[in-house]
TIBA-756141 format. One record per residue (C-alpha): residue in three letters; x, y, z. Coordinates in pm, 1 decimal. Example, Ala and Ser with C-alpha at 12.3 -4.5 7.8 and 13.67 -1.06 7.14 Angstrom:
BEGIN
code	u	v	w
Ala	1230.0	-450.0	780.0
Ser	1367.0	-106.0	714.0
# end
This chain:
BEGIN
code	u	v	w
Met	9519.8	4751.4	9148.8
Ser	9326.2	4641.9	8841.5
Pro	9023.1	4874.0	8719.2
Ala	8692.3	4763.3	8755.4
Pro	8553.3	4613.2	8432.5
Ser	8368.1	4804.8	8196.8
Leu	8054.0	4740.2	8033.8
Val	8049.3	4927.6	7665.1
Ile	7729.0	4965.4	7509.9
Cys	7773.5	5014.9	7161.7
Gly	7508.2	5170.9	7009.4
Ala	7393.9	5324.1	7347.4
Ser	7203.1	5600.5	7178.2
Gly	6992.4	5364.9	7064.4
Asp	6644.5	5205.5	7113.1
Leu	6774.1	4869.4	7235.7
Ala	7026.6	5037.0	7480.9
Gly	6754.4	5315.7	7612.4
Arg	6445.9	5075.0	7658.5
Leu	6594.5	4752.0	7793.2
Leu	6994.7	4755.9	7854.3
Phe	7009.1	5089.5	8041.2
Pro	6657.5	4982.2	8283.6
Ala	6806.3	4660.4	8323.8
Leu	7130.2	4758.8	8443.6
Phe	6909.3	5005.6	8673.9
His	6753.0	4728.9	8834.1
Leu	7045.5	4529.5	8883.6
Glu	7210.8	4836.0	9070.3
Gln	6832.9	4885.2	9257.9
Thr	6848.9	4519.1	9433.2
Gly	7203.2	4539.4	9489.0
Arg	7321.2	4280.6	9192.1
Leu	7527.6	4496.3	8990.9
Pro	7896.0	4454.7	9079.1
Asp	8171.4	4701.4	9047.6
Leu	8183.0	4798.3	8683.9
Ala	8210.5	5097.1	8458.4
Leu	7934.1	5151.5	8183.7
Val	8099.3	5334.0	7883.5
Gly	7868.9	5433.6	7604.6
Phe	7979.0	5424.2	7283.1
Ala	7788.6	5574.6	6964.8
Val	7810.2	5834.0	6683.0
Glu	7631.6	6143.1	6850.5
Ser	7921.6	6423.3	6960.2
Trp	7782.9	6446.2	7333.3
Asp	8011.3	6480.4	7603.4
Ala	7969.0	6288.6	7924.6
Glu	7697.7	6492.1	8100.2
Ala	7462.2	6515.2	7782.0
Phe	7501.7	6122.3	7752.9
Arg	7403.7	6052.6	8114.1
Ala	7106.2	6326.3	8044.5
His	7004.1	6110.4	7759.2
Val	7019.1	5788.4	7981.5
Arg	6837.2	5936.0	8279.7
Glu	6516.4	6052.8	8023.5
Arg	6526.3	5678.8	7884.0
Leu	6510.7	5552.5	8266.3
Gln	6243.4	5766.8	8377.2
Arg	6070.7	5646.1	8072.0
Phe	6136.2	5281.3	8107.1
Ala	6238.8	5188.5	8421.8
Pro	5946.0	5139.7	8690.0
Gly	6181.7	5203.7	8983.3
Tyr	6334.9	5527.3	8893.5
Asp	6406.8	5747.7	9185.4
Asp	6674.7	6051.1	9212.0
Ala	6857.5	5870.2	9474.0
Leu	6934.4	5566.8	9291.1
Trp	7000.6	5742.9	8944.8
Arg	7301.5	5965.6	9143.5
Arg	7438.2	5642.3	9258.1
Phe	7422.9	5493.6	8909.5
Ser	7525.9	5769.2	8675.6
Ser	7861.2	5767.1	8873.7
Arg	7953.8	5451.2	8629.2
Ile	7872.8	5661.2	8365.3
Ser	8092.2	5783.6	8069.8
Tyr	8081.3	5836.4	7716.4
Val	8292.6	5823.3	7401.9
Ala	8207.0	5911.3	7077.4
Gly	8320.1	5720.6	6738.5
Asp	8231.4	5496.6	6468.8
Phe	8345.5	5167.2	6371.1
Ser	8530.3	5290.7	6048.8
Ala	8940.0	5313.1	6043.3
Gly	9018.2	5507.0	6316.4
Gly	8675.4	5550.1	6442.5
Thr	8726.5	5308.2	6778.9
Ala	9089.5	5479.0	6833.6
Ala	8941.4	5681.9	7139.9
Leu	8780.9	5372.2	7280.0
Gly	9085.7	5150.2	7288.5
Arg	9250.9	5497.3	7461.2
Ala	8982.6	5477.7	7690.3
Ile	8932.5	5063.1	7800.4
Arg	9183.0	4955.2	8058.9
Gly	9160.9	4615.8	8177.1
Ser	8855.8	4352.0	8113.5
Ala	8580.0	4481.1	7920.3
Ala	8276.7	4313.2	7735.6
Phe	8136.5	4507.0	7423.3
Tyr	7728.4	4466.2	7373.0
Leu	7665.4	4554.2	7009.6
Ala	7333.0	4687.2	7049.0
Leu	7322.6	4784.7	6677.4
Pro	7171.2	4695.9	6338.1
Pro	7278.2	4371.2	6286.8
Lys	7382.5	4462.1	5917.5
Ile	7743.9	4623.0	6086.9
Phe	7795.5	4318.8	6376.7
Ala	8103.9	4251.7	6147.7
Glu	8197.0	4590.6	6096.4
Ala	8185.3	4669.7	6498.3
Ala	8373.3	4324.6	6520.4
Gln	8647.6	4423.3	6285.7
Gly	8647.8	4795.0	6404.9
Leu	8680.9	4693.9	6766.7
Ala	8980.5	4413.7	6692.0
Ala	9150.8	4700.9	6490.0
Ala	9178.8	4934.6	6805.6
Gly	9326.5	4609.0	7012.1
Leu	8987.0	4589.3	7185.3
His	8986.5	4235.2	7159.8
Arg	9311.2	4143.3	7308.6
Ala	9244.7	4027.0	7668.5
Gln	9662.3	4110.1	7778.8
Gly	9602.6	3912.3	8131.5
Glu	9218.9	4029.9	8166.1
Trp	8919.3	3935.3	7957.8
Arg	8750.1	4070.8	7658.0
Arg	8413.7	3947.4	7522.5
Leu	8211.8	4063.4	7244.5
Val	7816.9	4050.2	7316.7
Ile	7623.0	3980.4	6983.1
Glu	7224.4	4041.7	6952.2
Lys	7029.3	3787.6	6717.5
Pro	6985.5	3768.3	6447.3
Phe	7336.1	3624.6	6333.3
Gly	7231.3	3614.1	5949.2
Val	6970.0	3601.7	5752.5
Asp	7039.5	3269.9	5606.7
Leu	7285.7	2973.2	5630.8
Ala	7548.8	3131.0	5404.1
Thr	7536.1	3516.8	5552.7
Ala	7552.3	3329.0	5936.5
Arg	7869.1	3165.3	5798.1
Ala	7976.4	3505.3	5667.7
Leu	7939.5	3665.3	5951.1
Asp	8099.8	3396.8	6175.6
Ala	8411.8	3409.6	5937.6
Ser	8439.3	3789.3	5997.6
Ile	8398.6	3791.5	6362.5
Ser	8644.6	3471.4	6426.7
Glu	8928.5	3625.5	6268.3
His	9001.4	3810.8	6558.7
Trp	8783.4	3745.1	6843.6
Lys	8774.2	3349.8	6964.7
Glu	8467.6	3130.6	7030.1
Glu	8529.3	3153.0	7394.1
Gln	8487.1	3547.8	7372.5
Val	8184.1	3581.1	7177.5
Leu	7857.9	3554.5	7381.0
Arg	7547.5	3540.2	7132.2
Ile	7245.0	3651.7	7287.9
Asp	6879.8	3495.4	7275.1
His	6671.9	3681.3	7510.5
Phe	6435.1	3405.5	7573.5
Leu	6716.0	3190.8	7737.7
Gly	6744.6	3450.9	7984.2
Lys	6377.3	3444.1	8070.1
Glu	6339.5	3242.7	8425.1
Thr	6067.3	2989.3	8285.8
Ala	6302.4	2871.8	8008.8
Gln	6610.6	2804.9	8265.9
Asn	6351.1	2625.1	8473.7
Ile	6259.7	2385.6	8192.5
Leu	6575.2	2252.9	8230.1
Val	6581.2	2216.9	8639.9
Phe	6258.3	2132.8	8658.6
Arg	6303.1	1823.4	8390.0
Leu	6653.1	1697.8	8577.1
Ala	6612.5	1751.5	8929.6
Asn	6302.3	1543.0	8962.0
Gly	6342.8	1205.8	8952.0
Phe	5924.8	1180.4	8888.9
Val	5962.1	1381.3	8517.8
Glu	6280.4	1309.1	8390.1
Pro	6208.9	939.0	8292.9
Leu	5851.1	1016.5	8142.9
Leu	5999.7	1264.8	7886.7
Asn	6070.1	1042.9	7619.4
Ser	5893.2	856.0	7325.0
Arg	5751.0	589.3	7529.8
Tyr	5519.3	804.5	7736.4
Val	5527.0	1151.7	7490.2
Ala	5315.2	1144.7	7201.0
Gln	5405.9	1517.2	7115.7
Val	5528.7	1825.9	7218.9
Gln	5440.3	2149.0	7123.8
Ile	5636.5	2475.7	7132.6
Thr	5466.1	2798.0	7068.1
Ala	5511.1	3188.5	7063.2
Ala	5188.9	3347.0	6989.0
Glu	5144.5	3757.5	6920.7
Thr	4842.4	3961.5	6932.9
Leu	5123.8	4251.1	6863.1
Gly	5135.5	4386.0	6479.9
Leu	5493.7	4505.3	6365.1
Glu	5502.8	4834.2	6641.0
Gly	5731.3	5042.8	6443.9
Arg	5953.3	4691.1	6312.3
Val	5850.5	4757.4	5957.5
Ser	6177.0	4812.5	5800.9
Tyr	6339.8	4486.3	5967.9
Tyr	6031.0	4239.7	5983.0
Asp	5913.0	4300.5	5614.7
Gly	6255.0	4127.2	5509.1
Ala	6260.4	3893.7	5770.0
Gly	5929.3	3748.9	5865.8
Ala	5815.6	3490.1	6143.9
Ala	6054.2	3195.3	6026.3
Arg	6381.4	3431.0	6092.8
Asp	6231.5	3656.1	6350.9
Met	6129.6	3362.6	6553.9
Leu	6168.5	2974.9	6480.4
Gln	6528.6	2973.6	6380.5
Asn	6642.1	3149.4	6691.5
His	6369.8	3192.7	6980.1
Leu	6210.6	2838.8	6910.2
Met	6506.1	2640.5	6818.8
Gln	6622.1	2742.0	7188.9
Leu	6355.9	2619.6	7356.9
Phe	6307.8	2317.1	7112.0
Thr	6667.2	2198.1	7204.3
Leu	6616.4	2264.8	7611.6
Ala	6300.1	2042.3	7541.3
Ala	6461.4	1776.2	7406.7
Leu	6830.4	1718.4	7509.5
Glu	6983.1	1490.9	7725.1
Pro	7073.3	1515.8	8067.5
Pro	7429.6	1665.9	8062.7
Ser	7639.2	1470.0	8351.5
Val	7756.5	1807.0	8480.9
Trp	7631.1	2168.6	8474.9
Asp	7886.6	2298.9	8246.8
Ala	7876.8	2570.7	8003.3
Asp	8040.0	2384.3	7712.8
Val	7882.0	2042.3	7807.0
Leu	7520.0	2170.8	7807.9
Arg	7578.6	2386.8	7510.4
Glu	7748.0	2031.8	7302.4
His	7388.1	1863.8	7457.3
Lys	7184.2	2118.6	7239.3
Val	7419.8	2084.9	6933.9
Glu	7325.2	1701.4	6972.6
Val	6939.8	1779.0	6961.1
Leu	6982.4	2002.2	6648.9
Arg	7262.4	1755.5	6471.6
Ala	6979.9	1458.6	6534.2
Val	6678.8	1638.6	6333.1
Arg	6561.4	1489.4	6048.8
Pro	6643.5	1709.4	5721.2
Ile	6323.1	1850.4	5570.9
Ala	6355.7	1762.8	5202.2
Pro	6249.7	2021.6	4946.8
Asp	5976.1	1773.5	4826.3
Asp	5829.0	1723.1	5166.3
Val	5838.4	2110.7	5297.9
Gly	5468.2	2164.1	5193.5
Arg	5404.2	1846.9	5459.8
Leu	5601.1	1977.5	5722.8
Ala	5592.5	2362.9	5710.7
Ala	5315.8	2611.4	5696.1
Arg	5296.9	2991.1	5652.9
Gly	5044.6	3243.4	5716.5
Gln	5004.6	3646.2	5674.8
Tyr	4754.2	3805.5	5910.9
Gly	4466.5	4001.5	5722.0
Pro	4237.5	4259.2	5869.1
Gly	4032.3	4165.4	6172.8
Arg	3964.3	4210.0	6565.4
Cys	4254.8	4183.3	6807.8
Leu	4204.2	4252.8	7138.9
Gly	3843.1	4402.5	7096.9
Ala	3978.4	4660.8	6867.5
Glu	3970.8	4634.1	6434.6
Val	4272.7	4605.4	6296.1
Pro	4449.9	4630.8	5915.8
Gly	4557.9	4329.3	5765.2
Tyr	4969.5	4290.9	5710.7
Arg	4942.5	4452.7	5355.7
Asp	4760.7	4735.5	5449.0
Glu	5004.8	4863.9	5743.6
Ala	5226.7	5190.7	5687.1
Gly	5522.7	5097.5	5484.5
Ile	5472.1	4705.1	5369.3
Arg	5431.5	4680.5	5008.6
Pro	5113.3	4594.3	4868.4
Ala	5212.3	4252.9	4741.4
Ser	5442.6	4140.7	5007.9
Ser	5494.3	3790.0	5096.7
Thr	5624.2	3795.2	5390.3
Glu	5512.9	3556.6	5635.1
Thr	5372.3	3622.2	5958.6
Phe	5316.8	3318.7	6065.3
Ala	5565.9	3002.2	6049.8
Ala	5516.6	2665.8	6154.5
Leu	5750.7	2315.9	6155.9
Arg	5701.0	1961.5	6265.3
Leu	6012.6	1795.8	6364.5
Tyr	6162.7	1456.1	6448.9
Val	6491.1	1421.8	6662.2
Asp	6622.2	1096.7	6526.3
Asn	6737.4	944.4	6835.8
Trp	6692.2	667.8	7098.5
Arg	6480.3	899.5	7330.8
Trp	6233.3	1084.5	7110.3
Arg	6225.0	835.1	6840.5
Gly	5865.5	867.0	6622.7
Val	5785.0	1199.8	6846.7
Pro	5674.1	1491.7	6650.3
Phe	5780.7	1830.9	6766.3
Tyr	5540.2	2081.6	6664.9
Leu	5716.1	2468.6	6641.0
Arg	5451.2	2791.1	6559.7
Ser	5509.7	3123.0	6580.9
Gly	5295.2	3424.0	6465.8
Lys	5166.3	3772.1	6514.6
Arg	4843.1	3898.5	6517.9
Leu	4691.9	3567.7	6705.2
Ala	4444.0	3512.6	6934.6
Ala	4662.1	3559.5	7248.2
Asp	4971.8	3637.1	7383.4
Val	5075.1	3282.5	7461.8
Thr	5458.0	3129.5	7514.7
Glu	5445.0	2774.4	7584.7
Val	5636.5	2464.1	7609.9
Ala	5393.0	2143.9	7648.1
Phe	5428.4	1769.2	7640.0
Gln	5150.3	1584.5	7576.0
Phe	5167.5	1259.8	7711.4
Arg	5021.9	924.5	7536.1
Glu	4659.0	769.9	7668.8
Pro	4635.7	523.6	7892.3
Pro	4347.0	242.8	7863.5
Arg	4045.5	435.6	7864.4
Met	3758.4	176.2	7865.9
Leu	3648.3	171.2	8234.9
Phe	3604.0	573.0	8173.7
Arg	3415.9	540.5	7861.3
Glu	3204.0	263.0	8023.4
Val	3121.5	481.3	8299.8
Asp	3046.9	828.7	8156.7
Gly	3039.2	787.4	7811.2
Ala	3342.2	1039.9	7797.2
Thr	3645.1	1109.9	7586.0
Leu	3906.7	1221.4	7778.5
Asp	4162.3	1467.9	7665.9
Pro	4528.8	1395.7	7682.7
Asn	4719.6	1477.4	7975.8
Trp	4986.3	1806.6	7924.8
Leu	5301.5	1919.6	8121.2
Ile	5332.4	2272.9	8008.0
Phe	5609.0	2547.8	8067.9
Arg	5436.2	2875.5	8032.7
Ile	5677.0	3150.8	7996.6
Lys	5360.3	3399.1	7904.7
Pro	5188.9	3578.8	7981.0
Asn	5228.5	3446.3	8340.6
Glu	5547.7	3241.8	8432.4
Ala	5424.4	2899.0	8562.8
Ile	5422.9	2509.0	8506.3
Asp	5077.1	2349.7	8498.9
Leu	5000.1	1982.6	8503.9
Val	4659.8	1912.2	8292.3
Ala	4540.3	1564.4	8440.2
Phe	4185.3	1394.9	8577.4
Ala	4030.4	1312.3	8883.9
Lys	3682.0	1210.7	9004.4
Gln	3366.7	1452.6	8945.3
Pro	3221.3	1538.5	9291.2
Gly	2919.2	1333.4	9317.5
Leu	2746.9	1002.2	9364.4
Ser	2821.9	870.1	9017.3
Leu	3227.4	765.2	8863.5
Glu	3263.6	1044.2	8685.2
Thr	3582.5	1216.2	8568.5
Arg	3689.2	1552.9	8537.5
Pro	3994.7	1769.7	8433.0
Val	4213.6	1931.0	8693.0
Thr	4517.0	2129.8	8632.9
Leu	4786.1	2112.0	8899.2
His	4911.1	2516.1	8840.9
Thr	5260.2	2619.5	8984.3
Pro	5300.8	2968.1	8958.9
Tyr	5659.2	3002.4	8898.2
Leu	5690.0	3350.9	9151.1
Asp	5628.4	3310.3	9479.8
Lys	5483.3	3641.3	9712.5
Gly	5792.5	3833.3	9796.0
Asp	6027.0	3698.1	9543.2
Val	6253.5	3963.1	9322.0
Glu	6182.4	3939.0	8958.4
Tyr	6459.2	3979.2	8711.5
Ala	6385.5	4024.9	8339.9
Ala	6605.3	3821.5	8050.0
Tyr	6829.6	4140.4	7992.4
Glu	6930.1	4164.9	8330.3
Gln	7004.6	3785.0	8355.2
Leu	7216.0	3824.7	8043.4
Leu	7407.6	4116.1	8136.3
Leu	7464.9	3974.7	8453.1
Asp	7581.0	3656.3	8298.0
Ala	7823.5	3816.3	8019.8
Ile	7975.0	4027.6	8343.9
Glu	8026.5	3749.8	8507.0
Gly	8143.4	3515.2	8253.1
Asp	7886.5	3230.5	8259.1
Arg	7859.6	3123.0	7885.8
Ser	7595.5	2883.6	7959.3
Pro	7288.4	3074.9	7818.6
Phe	7458.8	3227.4	7520.5
Ile	7422.6	3023.9	7190.8
Arg	7761.0	2859.1	7046.8
Tyr	7813.7	2958.0	6669.6
Asp	7755.6	2554.2	6567.9
Glu	7372.7	2577.3	6752.7
Val	7347.2	2870.6	6493.8
Asp	7485.9	2684.1	6201.0
Phe	7285.4	2357.3	6278.5
Ala	6931.3	2553.6	6308.0
Trp	6975.7	2758.5	6003.6
Gln	7047.5	2426.8	5845.1
Ile	6720.9	2268.8	5953.5
Leu	6559.1	2569.8	5853.6
Gln	6693.8	2679.3	5506.6
Pro	6529.1	2424.6	5271.6
Val	6195.3	2618.3	5374.9
Leu	6332.5	2921.4	5303.7
Asp	6410.0	2837.3	4987.8
Ala	6078.1	2661.4	4920.5
Trp	5941.0	2961.8	5050.2
Lys	6081.3	3197.0	4761.7
Thr	5803.5	3127.9	4520.9
Gly	5434.2	3102.0	4637.4
Glu	5226.1	3313.0	4844.3
Pro	5129.0	3210.6	5247.5
Ala	4798.2	3155.8	5369.1
Ser	4574.7	3399.1	5522.8
Tyr	4468.3	3411.1	5841.1
Ala	4185.5	3695.2	5993.4
Ala	4363.6	3871.4	6278.5
Gly	4250.6	3752.1	6613.3
Ser	4251.3	3378.9	6510.0
Glu	4437.0	3112.1	6619.9
Gly	4636.7	3138.2	6278.6
Pro	4595.1	2987.0	5906.2
Ala	4401.7	2661.9	5883.0
Thr	4728.4	2506.4	5647.6
Ala	4863.8	2464.3	5989.3
Asp	4651.9	2166.6	6080.7
Ala	4805.7	2004.3	5781.7
Leu	5131.9	1928.8	5997.8
Leu	4981.5	1777.4	6235.5
Glu	4962.1	1367.3	6291.9
Pro	4634.1	1220.3	6282.8
Gly	4481.9	1234.9	6633.8
His	4684.3	1561.7	6697.4
Arg	4538.9	1914.2	6747.8
Trp	4670.6	2251.1	6829.5
Arg	4660.5	2359.1	7185.1
Pro	4400.9	2653.9	7191.0
Leu	4548.0	2984.9	7235.0
Ala	4267.0	3218.3	7353.1
# end
């Protein structure tokens, strides 16, 4: 009888494992969704299994809302530990401990992804031997096009593409997946999502948070690398892709690549017209006075890192010809909002202008991911009363019904990684095309300064210059 598959968490003593991965696995155990699975921690600390279990228990008591001792006893029986690193021979003990199918989750600093992939392969852990072996990698996948290609070359030296699962946790969010389902399962929606009926698409990921302890990473990355190249680019592909003929991981990912391949390249001379960046200054956010970015602890006084980034993209295919897609993301903004919003073209308004003299706002179909997962359709109806006047109405559908079990993004993605469903993971050519789109912007931003915006605001005024005439950003507050 084959042993139970193993999930090996490399970097098991770190923040990602303790704050997100083990609580996600614990909740799957609690809801009865965690399959027969051995959980193996791998880290440099010279712990024994009991010391590691004590560490995991402390993390769960802090970060797992449904923690209880009885559930812990059952969950902890799955857990073992191997100490080591990724140097020559450092993975030998892990190689001896793992038998049968296994997924290796790299909960590690991105700079050692390549070293980890090579070290695991040196111990023969990439070879399936009749079972399966998978490598799970967190974003970021490189810091630019050149480093992404170098990382892929290092990983693919031993690991096949079908073994590599690149995680973007936005793709594990229920509403992100629901963009596809709502688009493709409803005959009254899909025929309208094209250039004949849609005037613009806005994809937003706004945060009120500042750096929150991520100084060392963020000041070398910035908003474009941290959010646009991965999270927002993935939402963009879900919003724009053609309906696949079958629900198959490879077919779905090919359709996502087709979107990125069809994006009109941004010429160096057009960066100022099609991209905008900003950096937050001091201001008031969530009722509290907060410092500007350059006044944050650990930030260089003259840092030119952008904390806000926005793009205007065009998909040069039949469906989306001429429709602008606006992508924006930033820190210390007016509200925590993540959404994909389609604005429909206006119908003739003369009748209603003559009646009430009003200029009607456009209709929107909005997929809300944050703060509350929902689908909204902004429409117009008659104002109650004796005169013929209009008023906006929002047809609001919360994603969760009473009694529904909510699963976090990491719970969904961990389960998919274990079960071998590759559809929510990113293929390398998606990564490459996304970097190709963004690289001219990054090159142009090596000089100059980001525009300043007040913390707690809607972002820099320069972002308005991206918009076509008649368009305006959806308000965050």
